[in-house]
N, C-alpha and C positions, 0 to 999 in steps of 0.2 A: 484290816489295814491294807493287805496286798488287794483285795477286791476293790476298795475305795480308789487306790491308785491306778489300778486298771480301768475302773469306770471314768475316771477322770482323764486319762490319757487314751482311751478306746480310739478316738480319732487319730492320734498318731500311730497307733499299731496298724489300724487299717491303712493308712497312707504308706507306711513302710512296706507292708505286704504287696500293695500295687507297685511300689518302687521296685521291689524283689522281682515280680512278675516281669515288669517291663525290662528291667536290666537283664534277666535270663533270655528273653526273646531277642534283645539286641545282640547279646553273644550267640545266640542260636543263629542269627543271620551272618555273623562273622564267621562262625564255624560251619555254615551252611548245614545245619541239623534240623531236619524237617519234622522230628518228632518234637522239637520245642516249639518251633513257630506254628505247627499246625495240629499237634496233639494226635490226631487220626487221619487217614487217607481221605476220609470222605468228609472231614471237617474243613471249614474255611481257615486260611492262616491268618495270623496276626502280621500285618506288613510292619517293616520297621518304622515308617512314619507314625503309625499308631502307637507303637511302643515308646518313641521319643516324646508324643504327646502326653501318653499316661505318666511317663516319668516326671514331665513338667508339672502336670496337675497334681502329682503326688507331693512335689516340692513345694507347690502354692500353699498345701494345707500344713506342711511341716514348717514353714516360716511365716505362717500367717500372723503369728503373735511374737512380739519381741522387737529386739533392735533391726532385724534384717528383713522389715515388711517389704522392702524394695526388690529383694529377691523373689518374695511371693508375686509381686505385681508383674514383673517381667516374665516370669514362668508362665503366668496366666496369659499375658499378651503373646507370648510364643506359641501357646497351644491354641487360642482363639485364632490366631493369623494361619496357622497351619490348617485348621479346619475351614477356614474361609476360603482358601485357596484350593483346598479340595472340593468344596461344594461348588466353587466356580467352574472347575473341571467338569463336574457332573452337568450343572445347569447351561453352561454355555458351550458345552461339547468341545473344549479346546483341551490340549495337553500342554501344563505349564512345566513340565518336565521335573516335577517333584517326587513321580512315584520311582524313578531309577536314579535320583539325585545321588544317593548314598552307596546302594548296592543294586546289582543287577538280580531280579527275581530268578530263582533257580527252581522253584517247585513246578510240577507238571500239572497242577490243576486248571481245570478248563475255564479260565475267567476271561473277560473281555479286556481288562486293562490290568495286567499283573503289577503288583506293587501298590495298588490303588487300595486306601481304606474305603469301606462301604460307607453309604449316604447316612445310615443310622449311627455309625460310628463318628462321622463327622458332625452330625446334629449334636450328639451328646457332648463331643469334645468342646463344640461351640458354647453350649449352655454352662458346662463346667468351666471354661475359660472367662466367660461374662461374669459368673457368679464370684470367681477370684478377683476381678475388677471391681466389682461392687462390694466395697468393704465398709459402707456407712453403716450406722446403727440406727436409722429411722424405720418406721414401720414399713415405708415402701421398699427399702432395701432388704428387710427381713422378709417381706413377702417374695421378693424376686428370687432371693436365695432359696427359701423353701420350696417354692414353686417350680424353680428349675432343678432342684435336687430330687424332687419327686418325680418329674417327668423323666429324667436321666434314670433313676431307679426303675421306674415302669419300663421304659424303653429296653434297659439292660436284662431285666426278668424275662420280657418276651423273647429277646435274643437267646437267652439262655435256654429257656423251655423249648424254643423252636427246635432244637436239636434232638429233644426226647419225645415231643408230642408230634414231630413231623409235620410242621406248618411253616411257611415262610414268612418271617416277621419282617422282611424287607419290603413287602407288597405296598405298604403305605408310603414307601419313600420312592418308588419308581421301579421296584423289582430289580434292584442290581445285587452284587455279591453280598452274602451275608456277613453280619458281624461274628468276628471269631469267638469261639466259646470262653477262651480266657480273657478275651477284651470286654464280653459281657459280665465276666466276674469282677474284672477291675473296676469297671463302671458302677457296678453295685456296691463295691467296697468304698469307693470314692464318694458316691451320693450318700451312702451311710456315714462316712465320716463327716461329711458337711452338715447332716442332719444332726448328729451327735454334738458336735461343735457348736452350732447354733443353739440347740437347747441348753447347754451349759451357760451360754453368754445370757440368754434370756433369764434363766433362774438366777444368775448372779446379779444382773442389773434390777430385776423386778422384784426379788428376794420373795418368790411365791411359786409354789409347784404349780398352781393353776394358770400361770402365765404362759406354759408351754402347751396347753391343752389345744388352743387354736392352731398351732403350729402343727400337731399331730393330726387334727382334724383336716387342714389343707392336704398333708401328705396322704392320708388315707383315701380322701376323695380324689385326688389326682391320681393315684393308683387305680381307683374304681373307674375313672374316666378314661385311662389307657387301656384298661382291660376291655371296656365296652367298645372302645375304638377298634380293638383288634377283633373282637367279635363281628363287627359290622363289616370289616375288611375281609373277613373270611367268607361272608355271604357276597361280597362284591368278587371274590375270586370265583366262587362257583358260577357266578353270572357270567363272569368274562370267558370261562372255560365252556359254557354252554353256547356263547355265542361263537367261539372258535370252532367247537365241535359242528356246529350248524355250517359254517362257511366251509369247513373241510368236506361235509357230505355234499355241499354243493360243487365243490371241486371234483370229487369223484363222479358225480353226474355228468360233469362237462367231459371228463375222460371218456365215458360211455357214449356221450353225445358226439364226440370226434372218431372214435374207432369204428362205431357202428356204421355211419354213412361210408366210411372208406372201405370197410368189409362188403358193403352191399354193392359199391361201385366196382370192386374187384370181381365179385361174385357175378355182375351183370355181364363183364367181359368174358367170365368163364363159361356162362350160358352160351353167349353168342360164339365163343370158340368151339364148344362142342356141337352146335347146330351148323358148322361150317361159314358162318357170316364173314370171316375174315379170309377172303379169296388170297390176299397177298398181304404182305407186311405194312404197306401204305395205309390200307384200311384199318389195320391194329393201331397203327401209329396215330391215327388222328384220335381214336378213343383214348389212348394213353396219353395224348397231349392235353386232351381236355381234363382229365383227372389229375394229371401232374400239375396243371395250373390251378385246379380247383383246391386241391388240399395242399396247404402250405406245409413245407417240411420233408416232402417225398424228395429224396435224393434221386431215386431211378425206378422205372417200372420194366419188368422183365418177364418174358414166357420161355419156359424151358419144355422140351419135348419129353415123351415118355421115358426117354433115358436120361432125362435131367440135364440135357445139354442146352446151354443158353443159345436160343435162335434169334428172337427179336428183343431189342432194348430201346428204351427211351429216357432220355434223350441220347442220340448216337453221337456221343463226345468221343474224345480219345480213349478214355477209360472204358467205354462201352465197346469200342473197336477191339480193344485188346482182350477183353473176356469173351467176346462173341464167339460162339462154337467150343466153348470151354464147359467143364462139367460145373454143375451148381452144387454148392455145399461143401465148400473146402473147408470151412470151419466146422469144427466138432458141433458146436451149438446150433449151426444151421443144418447140418445133416440130420441131428436128433430132431429138431422141430419138423424137417422134410418127412421123415420116417412118420411122426406121429400124425402129421397132416394126411399122408397117404393111408394110414391104417385107419384114421378115424373118419376119413373123407369130409373133414370139417376144416375151417379157417383156423389158422394157428398164427401167433406171435412169438417170434423167437426171443431168447434172452438178449440184453443189451450187450453189444461187443464193440470192440474197435473195429470200424469199418475199413476195408482196403482202399476206399476212396478219400479217407481221412475223417477224422471224428468219430464220435460214438453214436451208435444207433442200433435199430432193430429191424427186423423184417416181418411183415405180414404176409402169410403164405396161404394161397387160396387153391387147392388141388382141382383140376378139370377132369370130370368124368362124363361118359357117354355109354349109357346101358352097362353101369359098373366096370366099364373099360376105362383104365387110366390113359389120358390122353396126353397130361402135361401138368406144369405147374406155374400159376401166376404169381408173381411176387412184387412187394413194393418196399424198396430199401428206404427207411425213414431216419432223418438225423433228428436224434431225441430233443436236442436243445431247440432247433428251429421249430420242430413239431409243437413242443410244450409251451416255450415262450409266449404264444399267441394268447394263451389264457391262464398261464401259471403265474405271470407277473402280476399279482394282485395287490394293490396299494395298501399298505399298512400290514401286510402279511409276508412271511417267509415260507416257501414251499420247498420240500426235498422229498425224492423218491429214493427208496431203497430195495434192491433185490438180493435176497439172500444176504442181508446185512451189509451189502455193499453200496454206497451212495452211487446212483446212476444219473441223478439230475439234482440241481439247486437253482432256485430262482434267484437268489440275491445272497450276499454275505449278511451273516447275522451273529448275533451276540450268543455264545455257547452257554453263558449262564442263564441268559433269558430263555434260551431254548429248553435248558434242563428243567427250569421251573415252570414253563408255560407250554411246551409242546403238546399237540394232540395228534395221535397216531391212530390211523385206520388203515383197512387193507382194500387193495383193488385186485379183483380176480376176474380175468375174461380171457377167453382164447388162449388159455394156456399161460398167461402171465400171473404171477403173484408178486404185486408190489406193495410195499408199505409207503403210505403216505405220511410225512411229518409236517404238520401245519402249526406255524407258530406266529401269534400277533407281534407287532411291534410295540414299542413303548406308547408310541401315539395312540394306537388303537386300544392298548389297555387303558391308557388314561381316559379315552373318550367314552369307554364303557364302565368307566368307574364313576360311581355316584360320589357327590360332594357331601353327602350326609354324614359318613364317618368323621371327616374333618371338622365339619360344622359341630357335630356331637361332642368331639374332643375338646373344642376351644369352648364351646358353651358350658360343657361339664366342669372343665378347669375353671374358668371364669366364676361359675356358680359356686364351686367350693372355695375358691380364693375369697369370694364376697362373704361366704359364711364365716371362713376363719377371721377376716377382718370384723365382722359384725361381732363375733364372740370377743374378739380382742378389746374393741371398742366398749361392749357391753359391761366388761369387768372393770373398766376404768370411767364409765359414764358417771356414776354416783359421785367419785372423788372430783372429778372434773367439773360436774356441776356445782359441787359445795365451794371449790375453790372460785370458780367464776361468780357465785353469788357473793363470796365475800369480797371479792376484787370490785364488783359492781357497787357493794355497800360502801366500801372505802371510797371509791371514786365519787360516788353521789354526795357523800358526807363532805369530801374536800372541795368540790364544785360548789356546793350550797354555802360552804362558810366562807367564801372568798367575796369581797365586796366588787370584785372585777365581773363584768359581763363575759360569759364563756358561751360559745356556741360551737357545736360540731356538726360537720356535714360530711356526706359521703364523696366518693370520687368523682360523682356528677354534679357536685355542688349543691345537692339537695340537704334541707335541713334534717339533721337527725336527732339532736339533743340540745337542750338549753338548761342553765342552770337557774337557780332562784333569782339571782341578781338580773339576769338577762330578762327573766319574765317581768320583774318589776320595772325596769328601765326601758323596755320596749312596749308594754302593756299586753303582749301575745303570751299565751301559754303554750308550752312545748308540745302538746297533745294536738293543738290547732295547726301547727306549722309541720309536723314531723312528717317527711316524706311527701309534702304537698307544696310548699312555697320556696321561693328562692331567697337566699339571705339578702339580697339588694332590697328586699322590702323595707328594711331599716334604715336605708340611707336615702339621703337627699339626692333627687335624680340629677341635678346640676352638678353635684359633687362626682356622681358617677360618670357622667358624660364627660366632665373636664378631666377626670383621672384616665378615661379610655383614651383621650386625645394625647395626653402625656404619655402613656404606654406605647401608643402608636407611633409617635415621634421617637420614643427612645428605642423601640425595636425595629421599626421601619417596616412595620407589617400590619394588615388590619387586625383587630382585637374584637370578638364577639362577646357579648354579655354570657355568663355562666362560668363554667370551669375553665374555659380558655382565658377569661379575664383574670382568674386568680393564678392561674399558672404564668400569666404575663406579668404579675405583680412580683412573682418570685424571679423571673427572669430579668426584670428591669432593677431588682433590688428594692421595691416598694412594700415589700410584706412586713418590714420592721419599722414600727413607730410612724406609720402615716397618719395623718389625722382626718376625720370625716365629720360631716353633721349627720346626727342619727336622729330619726323621727319617731317620736312616741306614737302609739296607736291613736291616742287622742289629737294629734297634731303638733304638740309641744316638741321643741328641738332641744338637743345638747349636743357639745363638742365631745368627741371621743378619740382617743389615741388607739389605733388598731394595729395588733400583732398577729400575725397569722403563721401557722406551723403546719408542717405536712405530717402525715402518718405513713411511714414507709414499712412495708413488710419485709420478710426475710430475703425475698427476691429483688428487692430495690424498687418494687412498685409501688405507686401512691394509692392508698386505700381510702383516704379521707383527709380532712383539714379541720384544724381547731383554730377559732378566732377568739382572741382576748381583747377586750375593751376596756380601757379605763376612762371614766368621765373626767375631762380636764377643762370643763366649761369655765369654772371659777378661776382657775390656775391661767388658762389663756387670756381671760378678761384681764386679769390683774397684769399679765405680761404684756397686754395689748395697750393698756393705760400707760405703763411705764415706757413702752416703746413709742406711742404717739407723742407723749411729752418730749423723749429726746429727739425725735424726728423734728418736732416744731423748734425746738431750740437749735438743731443744727440747720433746718430751713431757714430760721430767722437769722443765723449767724451768717449763712450763704448770701442771703438777701441784703443783709446790712453791708457785707463785703462788696456785693455787687452795687449797691447803692454808691458806696464810696468810690468804687472805680468809676461808675457812671459821672459821678459828680466831678471827678478829676478829668475824664475825657471830655465832658460837656465844656468845662473851664477852658481847657487847653485848645479846643476846637473855636469855641465862641471868640477869643481874642483875635486870632486871625481872620476869622469870619467878619467881624466887625471893621477890621482894616479894608478887607477886601470891598465891602459894601461901600465904605467911605471913599474909596478910590474910584469905584464905578460911578458914583455920583459926580466927581471931579471928572472924569472922563466923558460924561455925557455933556458937560458944560464945555469943555474944551472941543468937542466934536461939533457943538453949536456956534462956537466962536469962530472956529476955523472953516465953517461951512460944509461939514461933512455929516450934518444930522440929517440930510435927505438920503444919504448912501443906503440904499436897501441892504447890502451885503454887510455893511458895518453895523447897520441897526439890528440884523439878525444875529449876528455874533455876540453883540452886547447882551441881547435879550437871552440868550442861551445861558451866558455867564450868570444872569441875574437870577434866572429861573433855578440854576444849579445851586447857587448860593442859598436860595430860599428853601429848596429841598434839604439841604445841608442843615439849614437852621430848624427845619421840623425835627429832623433825627436828633439834633442837639436838644430840642425841646423834649422829645421823649426820653431822652436819657437823664434829663433833670427830673421827669416826673418818678422814674425809678429811684433816683438819687434821693427823693423825698419820702420814701417808704419808711424810713426809720423815724420821720418826724411825725409825732401825733398832733398834726394840724387839724383844723376843722375842715369838714367837707365843704364842697362849693358846689354851685350849679354850673353846669357845663353841658353843651350841646352834644348830643350823641355823635353827630357826624364828625364833629372836631376830634372826639376820642378815636372814632374809627379811622379818620384820616392820619391821626398821628401814629396809629398802630399799624396801618398798612405802609407806612413809610419805612418800617423795619423789614417787612417781609416781601415787598412788592417785586424787588430784584430777584429773590429767590423762586418765586412762583413763575416769573417770566423765564429764568433760566432753565427750570425743570419742565417748562411746556405746560403749565397748570393755568387754565382759564380762571381768573379771580374777579369775581363779578360783585358789585355792591348795589345793593337796592334799599335805599334809605328815605324815610319820610323826612322832610324838611322841619326845622324848628322844633326837634325833640330835644326837650332839657331834663336831666335828671341831677339829683343831689348826691353826689359820689366823691370819692377821692379818685380822680381820673387815672392816676398811673397805676391803681390797683386793677380797675376794670380793663385798662388796657392790657395789664399782664394777662388777665383772664383770655381776653379774646386772641392775644398772641400765641397762647398755648393752644387754644382750639384751633387756629389756622395752621400752626405747624403740625397738629396731629391730623387734620385734614389733608394737608399737603402729603404726609406718609401714607394716608389711606388709599389716595388714587394712583399711587406708583404703578400698581400691577394691573390697572384697568385700560381698556382703550380710550375711552372719553374721560379726560382729566377736567374737572370742573369743580370749584368751591364757591359757594355762594354765601355772602354776608347780607342779613337783612336786619332793617330795624323800623318797627312800627308801633303805634300807639295802641295799647289795649286798655280794657277796664282797669283803672286805678294805677297803671304802670306804664312801662315801656318794655317791650320784648325785642332782645337782639338775638339773632339765631345765627348759627354757622352750620351749613349742610355741605355734603360732598357727594360725589358720584361713585364712592367706593363700594365694597362689597357689603357693607354694614356690620353691626355687632350681633353676633349669634344671641339668640334668646336666652341661652343657658349662662351667658356671661354678663348680662346686663345688671344684675344686682351686685357684681362683684367689681366692676370696672371702677366705682367710686372708693373702692377700699384703698388704704394705703399701700404702697409697694406691690400693688397687682398690676402686672402689664402683659400684653399680648406681644410686645415687640422682642427682637433678638437681643441676646445679651451684648451690653454696651450700646444699646441705643435708646434705653429708656430705664428709669427706675422705679416708676410707678407713683410718682408723687404729685403730677400735674394736675388730673382731675381732682384729686382729694384736696389740694391746696385751693383750686379754683372754687370748689364747692365751699369751703370755708370764707373765702373772700367774699363770695355772693351773700352768704348767709350773714356775715357781719354787716352788710349794707341792707339788712332785713329783706333781701331778695329770694329768689329761687333759682336753683340751677339743676337741670335735669336733662335727660335724653328723651326725646319725643319717641314714644314706643309705637305711635300710630303713624308715623312717616315711614314711607317705603324705603328711603336711604337714611343714612346717619345724620341725625339733626339734633344738635346740642343748644339748649335754650337758656337765655340768661334774662330772668325777670327781674325789673327793679321798680320799686314805687316811685310815684311822682310827688308825693307829699314830703315836706321837710321834716 
């Protein structure tokens, strides 16, 4: 029982242990106890920011379940933010002030940035913080958590073992300060707690021990990958050190290449001194000046006699004048070097000392002998910094020289932590000097000599083992998912085939994917013939598709392309529900279907397909159409009857005063003749205008009387075509003239037809009004009325200069209530009523398809 409880709560115990370690370190910083924060003097310390981050990560695990999950979230966010800021300091080379924000570091360990956590610590803390934020239960979330926990565990193990196996676990992170040993232990516990908790959750949800096998495969694989990565990094370390060793040897050779020429130059002056070539100081000064300028860093060249009294000096500045004729070798180090040079009769370099003229330097001493007789001493006082800066300032490397453990030269400031791990030390011995050269590469050089192979191998290996874990996870569920999928497919197929509705599914690109049995029967196509090959518009009447496209463009105010854009536009315009289409069977037969389209949306809100459901409503619509047509005819007849009554009343009211006017005009003409004004041209012109106007009114009245007679079922009569057209034009000539439309009549004379004149006039008036509307948007506005005799009849046509009727609309314009005019400017009954009137006269009414412009034709038979 106890073991079961411990096993169940093991992750809590691990988290509590980490919280205890972090708390102890925080108190160690408060109490300034280095034994707590550092363990040993040669171990790296756990900084206070690391302790705070570890405490937050421990709290994340302790509150991951239960009512206080928000605490876990905020603790993880704090740790991740702390790690991000610390990594930013390393990568950007800035100081955000977080290293000393809480306490001032007091330990004496040589680190470049006291108080700053190492890079590996930051990476592990960031991974743990991200895993605390990723709390989902999906496979992706699980893989992120197990992979991240395994990486942290591997890095922590390397940091822990590095203290005992003497290797730098930080090399892969840029060679900065190490992860503290108790930090490594804490990360191992936190990663283990995450792994234990995740394994328990998987067992509870999947109810199988085998479900955790992929998790352990990923964990072991990642640990192997981290181990291989570290082994490859160790090889990189050796390669970097060999490169640094080579550069250090090259630097030592440069020292020889500088000292030897200077020694030879001074020995040349010594030989000339021995043979008496220097008659006076001026000749000697010429040689001294040449070598002074040749070798940079020489502070002063001097010659002392056999009593070591300084006689000649170059350059002769104030200091030279002050020491002239004084004893050489006031410094104990110089005296020792002078004695050794006289004893050995060889060139000698003194130790580095504080020079009396300022700065630090050394002297190269060359004794002058003639036949074993000591004549004096040549010396060159050299400023060590000016002398070595010429070749010691090597880009990418830090150079330091030590003499008997004391630093005598440094080329630049360096990171002591980096120097501790990467310094290469060699010795330089020549002319009595014994210098130690410390040669350290910079981070940039280390990285440039570092292969990308270890990182690539790490990423590849981790990815490989993650894929292997995923494969194992999915393999264990594959059969179950396949069985469920097969059952779902069978149920879906049965449901689709059982319905009488036509059902077609297609993918997000608008390509047919599946059809049910009803769809195959109603279209004549097999599902396997169209799947993935054909577009769904193959089932539709092309004129319907084009008309719908125009409607969509008008509604959405944008161009619409056939394909998936067309389908999406139907959703945008609200036409996806209950739109009616003419469907075409493979054999060519047609039926009317009511279309419903639905979208298939995935969990991310993306469209993955569409489902079209079609109900055959042909018979239903035919019945509705018949009822509607009968209702429309009744309404139209009632309207025309009312119009006829109004026309009869208007004609009667106008005709009476018109008769009186005509009577008075006759009396007026007689009176004008009696009184001798009949010959007055102006009077006659005015009278004729009145008479022509009354005749025009009479024609209009006559036309109204024609309309008034529509409800009278009188017999048809013979009437001339020009009389019908003349009466019709009386109604609309003013409208055409006011709108700037040329109205042209081309009529053959004496054409007679047996008709009801008022009905034919109604047809022509409707065509003329349509023509006037059609030419409003064109430059040349012209309407032509023609009448001519044809075989067995008379043909009356109305044509206009408008844009014409699109081909896909020509079959629809005769249908009732179909109109292309704007709302409020037409109801779509004019052409259908006109067609019915002409058909009632045994005539033909049609749109001339061969004409270049819009031309409607009324053909009437001539026989009675």
